[in-house]
N, C-alpha and C positions, 0 to 999 in steps of 0.2 A: 752159443745158446744164451738167450737172455734169462739168467737165473737170478735168484735173489730179488724177485719182483715184490714179494710181500703182499701182492694183491690177492683177493679172494679167488679161490679155484672155481672157475666157471667151465661148464661143458663147452667144448669147441663146437661151433656151428657145423652142420652137415655140409654146407657149401664150402667152408674152409677146409674141412677134411678131404673133400673130393678134389679140390684144387691143389692142396698140398700133395696128395698122393699122385696126382697127375704129373706135377713137376718133379717130384722125387723119383718117379719111375725112370726119367731120363738119366738121372744120376746113378741109379742102381745098375744100369747097363753101360755106364761110361767106362771106356778102356783108356788107362793112362797113356798119354802120348797123342791121343786123338784130339781134334778141336773140341773145346767145351761147347756143348749144345746151347743154342740161344733159346730164350724163353720169350714168347710173345705176351708180354704183360698187358693186362687190361687197363682201361682208363681209371678204374677204381683202385687198382694196385698202384699205379703211378701217383694218384691223389693221396693214398695212404703213405707212400714214401715221402712225398712233399710235406705232409702234415707232421710226421714224426721227426724227420730229419731237420726241419726248420725249428721245431720246438727244442730238439736236442742242441742244435747249434747255439741257440740263445742261452741255454744253461751252461754250455761249455765255456762261454766267455768268462763266466764268473766262478765256475766250480770244477772245471777240468784243468789239469796241470798245463802250464804253458808249453811244455815239451810235447804233450799230446796234441794240443791245438796246432802247433807248428807242423807236426807230422800229418795231421788231417788236412791242413792247407796244402802241404806238399803233394798229398795224394789227389786232392782236388775233385772229390766226388760230385759236389754240387747237389742241389735239391730239386732239380727239374723232374726227375723220375727215376725209376729203378734202373740202375746200371746193369749192363750185361756182365756176367762174371768173367768172360774172357777179356773184356776191356779193362776191368780192374786188375786182372792177372797180368796182362801185358804191361800195365803201368807200374805195378809192383816189381816186375822183373827188371824193368829199366832202372828203378830206384835202388832196390836192395837185393835183387836176385831171387826174391820169393815168387812163387807161383801158386795159384789157387787150383784146387781140384774139387769138382762138384761132389757133394755128399747127399745121400737120400735122407739123412737124419742124424741122430747122435752116433758118433764114431767112438768105439772103445778107446779109452785114454791111451793105452800103450801104442796103438796104431796111430791115433791122432797126433800124439806128442812125438812119437818116434819119427814120423814123417817130417817134422819140423827140422830134424837134423839134416835132411836132404833138401830143405828149402821149399817144402810143400805144405800148404795149409788147406785143410778140408773145409769147404763152405757149402751150406745149403743155398738153394736158389729161390725158394718160395718165401712169401711174406706171412707174417702173423695174421691171425684172425682179425678182420676189420671191426668186429664187435668189441675187441679189447686192444685198441691200437697202441697203447702206451706200455704194454708189458706182454710177455709171452713166456710160457713155461716150456716151450720147445725152441730148438735152434731155429733161427731164421736169418735171412740175408741182411736185414737191418742190423742185427747184433754183430754178425760176423764180419761184415764189410765196414760198417761205421766204427765198430769197436776194435776188433782185431786188425782189420785191413788198414785202418789209419795208423795204428802203432807200427805195423810192418812196413810202412813207408819211411820209417826212420831207421837209420843204420844201427843205432845203439839199441833201440828196442828190438829190432830184428835179430841182432846178435844174441840177445837174451833168450828169444824164442829158440834159436838154434841150440844154445847151450842146454836148455831144458830138454830138447829132443835128444841131444847126445847123451845126457844123463840117463834118460829112460832106456836108451839103447844099451847102455853100459851095465845096468843092473839086471839081476836075474830073478830075485824073489818078488812075489806079489806085494809083500809088505813094503819093499823098497819102492816099487812102482807107485803104490798108493801114497807113500809119503811125498814123493816127488809131485804127485798130483795135488797134494795138499799145499805144497809150497807154490806150485803154479797157480792154484786158486787164490791164495792170499797175496799174490803179486800180480801176475799178468792178467788175471781175471778180476781181482777186486783190490788192487793195490792203490796206495795213495802216496803223494809226495808232499812234504812240508812246504808251506809258503807263509809269507808275512801275514796274510789275512786268514790263515787257517789251512788245514790240509786240503789238497785238491786231488781229484781222481785221475788216474791214467788207466786203471784196469778196465778191460773191455766190457765186463758185465755191468759195471757202474756207469761208464760213459755212454752206454747204449740203452740205459734204463731211465726214462723220464722221471719216474717216481723215486728211484733210489738216489738220483742226483740231488734230490731235495732232502733226503733223509740220512745219507751216509755219515754226516757229521754228528748225528745223534748216537752213533755206535760207540762202543768203547774202543778208542784208537790207541794202539800200543806202538812203541818204537819197533822198527823192523828187526826181527830176531828169529832166525831159523829154528833154534833149539826150543824157543817158547812155543812154536807152532805144534810141537808134539803134545802139548797140553790142551789144545783148543780144537773143539769139534766145529763143524759148520753144516748148515742146511742150505742146499742150493735152491730151495723153493721159497725162501724167505729173505727179507732184508737182513743183511748181516749184522749180528750183534757185536762182533769183534772184528776189527780191521787193523792192518799194519801200515804205518807210514814211514817211508824212508826220508832221510834228511834232504836228499837230492838224488838225481838220476845217477850220479857217480856213486853215491852210497848204495843205491840199489844194485849197481853193477858189482860193487865190492862185496856185498853180502849175498844176495841171491845168485848173481853171476858166478862168483867164486865158488859158492856151494855147488852149483850145477856142474861147473868145470872140473871139480875135484872129487865129488862124492862117488862112492861105490857102495856095494852091498854091505861091506864091513862097517864103514863109517856111519851109514844110516842105521844099521842094526845097533850100534853103540848108542846113538841118539835115542832110539826107541826103548832100549833096555834101561837107560837112565830115567826115562819117563815112567817106566813101570816101577 
């Protein structure tokens, strides 16, 4: 989902809602193990993909982390038109063992993240409203394939997704699940990596948001710290006012990866109690 757009809330057009619901209906009846249904995208939808993906690629060169750009190049989506989800899924399977599953909309975090432990990522197939091409308050294929899909083409990023999924599977309390959701948000959704010319984005919500790529450096950027996240709230509908930057991908693995690999309900409860 492209969240943190910070753009004014506008009513979705009726044409968009009808098209979204039409495509989402296929996902709602999807049975895991069956072929992913193809979508016959319109010329207008292909044009929307080209417009947004080309604009994003231009900003990625200067504002996305090199590790993300290398992963995106490895996936090789291209900007000619909307890719079929099964084609992206097959490519990811060859690269890192991840596969995509069609989703009809927002997937509850425990299910969404838990599926990552098994190497599955839930993705919508519809595109955002063409009236607001550079942001969306709902999940759409641009965010999920360009943002998350690109990261999942890299073995190290893919391993972090798996570790987050395994952590969700391991805990039992809703508080623990929600704290893992917060750490996921501040890293794989909105994470940054230090670089010589300033922090660069790798988190899917930022790299898939044309507007937030221009604004994320205006946020309060803190060193990556899991414990510090207990003190910070976030609003998924706005540009983020607080972000975390790891010194490197290795540092991200050492901090977030190790947390997900070792956390359990007791350790998370201790973190939350300290916050209180």
